[in-house]
Residue, then its C-alpha position, 0 to 999 in steps of 0.5 A: x820102156x825098151x822091154x815092151x818093145x821086145x815080143x817075150x814068148x811064155x811057155x809052161x814048163x809042162x808043156x814042153x821039153x826043158x831043152x825047148x824051154x831053156x832054148x827059148x829062154x836064151x832066144x829072149x835074152x838074145x833078143x833083149x840084149x841085143x835090142x839094149x845094144x842097138x839102143x846104146x849104139x843110137x845114143x852114141x851116134x846122136x851125141x857124136x862129132x862127126x869128122x865128117x868122113x875125111x879125117x882133116x878134122x881129126x886131132x893129130x898125134x905125133x909119136x916116136x917109138x923108143x928104140x928108134x934112131x932118127x932118119x932125117x938129120x933135120x929131125x928136131x926134139x918136138x913135142x911128142x919126142x920127149x924124155x924124163x929126168x927124175x932127181x930124188x934124194x938118195x935114200x929117199x922113199x921110192x917114186x918120191x922125185x925132189x924134181x922130174x924134168x923135161x929132156x931130149x935125148x942125143x941122136x947118137x949112141x944108145x940114147x934114142x935106142x933105149x926101150x919104153x921099159x928101160x930106166x937108167x938110174x944111179x947117183x948124180x955126180x957133177x963132172x971136174x972140169x964141169x964143162x968136160x973140156x978135159x978128161x974128167x979129174x974125179x973119173x973115180x966118182x963119175x965111174x957107174x955113175x949119171x955125170x951133170x956136164x954143163x954145155x960148152x966143153x966142145x962138140x957134144x959127142x966129145x964131151x959125152x964120149x970123155x964122160x964115156x971113157x971115164x966109166x959114166x952110167x949116163x950123161x945130162x948135159x945142163x944147157x947154158x944158152x936160152x932156146x927150145x930143147x934139140x936132138x944133140x947131134x955129132x958134127x961132120x966127120x964123126x958118126x957118134x957109133x963109138x958112144x954107147x951110153x944115153x944122154x940128155x940135153x936139159x933146158x937152161x932154166x931147169x939146168x940152173x935148177x938142178x945146178x942148185x941142188x947138184x951139191x947134195x947127194x941125189x939119185x938121177x933116173x933117166x927114162x923115155x916116155x912111151x906111147x902113153x905119156x906122149x898121147x897124153x901130153x899132146x892131147x892132156x897137156x898145155x895144149x888140152x883139147x876140149x872133150x867135145x873133139x874126142x867124141x868121134x863115131x868114126x874108126x878114129x879119135x885121132x890120127x897117129x903118126x909114127x915118125x920113122x916107120x913106114x905106113x899107108x893110111x892112119x887106121x893102122x897106126x892109130x890101133x897100133x898106138x892104143x894097143x901099145x898104149x894099154x900095154x904101158x898102162x898096165x906095166x910097171x913103167x906108169x905109176x897108174x896101176x898096179x896088179x891086185x892082190x890076188x895076182x901077187x899072192x897066186x891066189x883064188x881068181x882075177x890074178x891076171x887084173x890090174x886096179x888103181x894104185x892107191x898112193x897115185x894120188x898127185x894132181x898130175x897122176x889124177x889128170x892121167x886117170x882123166x885121160x884114162x877115162x877119156x880113152x875109154x870113152x873114145x873106145x866106146x864110140x870108135x868101137x876100137x876095144x882096149x886091152x885092159x884087164x880090170x876087175x869089177x871093183x873098177x867097172x862097178x865104180x865107173x858104172x855107178x855101182x855100189x861096191x860090195x865084199x864080194x869085190x874085195x874077195x875078187x881081188x884079194x882073197x887072203x885079206x878077205x878070208x882072213x876078216x872072216x875070223x874062222x878057223x881051218x875048219x870054218x868055224x867062228x874062232x873063240x876068243x882064246x885063239x884070236x887073242x893068240x893068233x891076232x895081234x894087230x893094230x887098228x891099220x890096213x894095208x892097201x893094195x900097193x903096200x901103204x899102210x893107213x891107220x882106220x882110226x885117229x892114232x889106229x897105229x897104237x890102238x890094239x884090235x880086241x876080240x870084242x872090237x874085232x867086227x868094227x875092224x873088219x868093216x873098217x878094213x872093208x870100207x878102206x880096201x874098198x875106197x882105197x882107189x876112190x879118188x882115182x876112180x872118181x877121175x877115170x869116171x869123169x874122163x869117161x863123162x866128158x866123152x860119153x853121155x853120163x845118162x848112158x852109163x846109168x843104162x848099162x850094167x857094170x858087165x855091159x860097160x866093161x863089153x863095150x870098152x873092153x870086149x872080151x880077152x878071148x879071142x874067137x877064132x870062129x867069129x874071126x872066121x865068120x867075119x873074113x873075106x877071100x879076094x884076088x883068087x883066094x877061096x875058103x876051101x883051099x888048102x892053105x887057108x884050111x891049113x891057116x885056120x887049124x893053126x890059128x886054132x892051135x895057137x894059145x890065146x897069146x898068140x892069137x892075140x899077136x896074130x891080131x896085133x900082126x894083122x890089124x894093130x889091136x889084140x881084142x875082137x869087135x862085140x858081134x853088134x859091131x862088126x863092120x866091113x872095115x872090121x873084117x879080115x881080107x885075105x889075100x895071096x902073097x905078093x912075094x910069091x909061095x916060097x917056103x921062107x916067104x913070111x906072111x905080110x899083113x896091112x893093118x889099116x885094112x886088116x889084110x893078111x896076105x898068106x903064101x901058099x905053103x906046102x905043109x902045116x909045119x911051114x904054115x905054123x912056123x912062117x906065121x908064128x915068126x911073122x907075128x912075133x918078129x914083126x914090131x913096126x909098121x913098114x910096108 
C-alpha cells in the first residue's frame, strides 16, 4: 500500500509540546499527499498520448473572436466562424426553439463586431418586395424587426442598407443558390461602413425551411458563437475526434489560432482560449450552467458557485456536457487549470462519491432550511403551525425554476403534517438528482480522457484541485516561482514596487494580471510547477517612460516591466495594461 511507503512518526503528546506534535502531524499529512499526487502524475504520464514535443501531431482549432472584422479580403466563413439564428414561436416558452440554423455574418457593418455576449432578437418579418430590390413597402412592419430578405435583389450592402433605412433591427439573407456559406462582402467602391445593423446569410436548404415557417408569428434571435461553441463544433461536431488524441501530457491538447490576432507560438493562445472557454461556460450566454440557489438568493455559502442547468437535457446539451468533462480531463493532463467555480455537489458526482443532505444545504440553504420544519427558535413545528404555514403540493422547484411532481399527479396531492417526512425525503432526492443526466455525461467525458480507476483513488477535493486548483492567486507562490532575466534583479526598486502593487491588488485584479501575462487565471499546484510555468521578468523593450505600459508574452509567461519612478505609476500603468488588453498582439 502507498501508506506503507511513507515513514510516519508517532510521538506521544505528553512527551513533547502540543505545537511540535501538531507540526509533525502536518508534516505527515504533507508527505502523504505529496506522494499521492506524485502517484497520480505517474498514472497520467503512463496513460498519455505523446505529441513527440514538436506539436505537429496536435489537433488544430481555429477561432474567430466575435467583435473583430476580417483583415484579409479572402477570408471566408470557415467552420470555426459560425453564428446561430434561432427561431421561436412568438409567445412560446423561453428557449423553446422551433429551429436553430447555422449562419455566416456579413463582413461589413456591425455584424462581425457583435460581442459573444450579445444577442439581437425581435419578431421575424418578410420583406416586401421579397428580394429587397426596391425600397421596402412594408416599412412600418419592418421597423424594429428582424427582416427576412431573399437573395437576388442587388448587392448585399445595398439591400441591407435599404432595410436599415426602413428601421430594421437586423437582416437575414435567404440564399437562393447552392453552395457553402461565405462572408457577405461589399462590392468595389463601397466600404459598407455606413451599415450599422447585423446581417447574416442562411444556406439554401435552411432558407427553404424557414420560408415555409415565415407565414406564422415568429421571433428570431441572432448570436455569435463564442470560443466554447467554436471549439466544441470542431472537436465534437461532424469531425468528432477520438478521445485518445486528447490524452496529451504536454502543455497543450490542441493548437489554437486566433484569426486576425498576431501571436508567436501556440501556448499563449491555447491558455487564452481555455480561459475564455471557462468564462463563457459560466455565463448566461450558454445554457449549460446556472448560479446555485444560494447565489440567486444571496444567502449562506457558495454564492459564487454554478451547477448544471436541470432543464438542459436535449441530446445536443448532453453532448456539450460530455465535452465539458473532456475539457476537465485535458486540464488534469496538461496541468492547465480551469477557472470553474463548482460546488461539492458537482465534484462528488464526478468522483463517484455519494451525495448527502449537506450538498443540498451547500447550494440551496433556503430549501434545506424549510425542509427542517422548525420554528424561529429551532423547535420542531407543531401540527397547528404546519397547517397554518404550509399549503403546498407534492412538487419540487429545481434550481432553474422548473417545477416537477414528486408523485404521480403530485400537483394535486397536498402535503400533510403526517406526510411531511415523506415530502422532505422526496424533495432532497429530487434536488440532489436534478442534474444526474448532465453529470453522467460529464463523468463519461472525463473518463474518456482520464482512466476511470484513477478517479476512484481521488477524493472529490483532490479532483477539484487537479482540475481547477485554487481560485485564490497566491502572490507568495508566484514570487517563489519567478525568474529574473537580462539585468533585472529581485532587489531592484521597481521590482519591489511591482510585488507591493500585486499584493495590494484584489483577487479579481490578480486574476486579470495572470491572464494578461500568461493567458490563464489560476496558478499551478505547487507539485506541478515547471520551467514553463515560472514567470520570467525582463526589462521593457520600449524604455522606462511614465507612459510606457508593461508588456507580456503569454506563450512564455514573460512580463516586460519598465522602471517606473514611483509606486503610484507602477499601480496605474499595470492596472491599465491588464484591464485594457484583451487581444494577443505582439
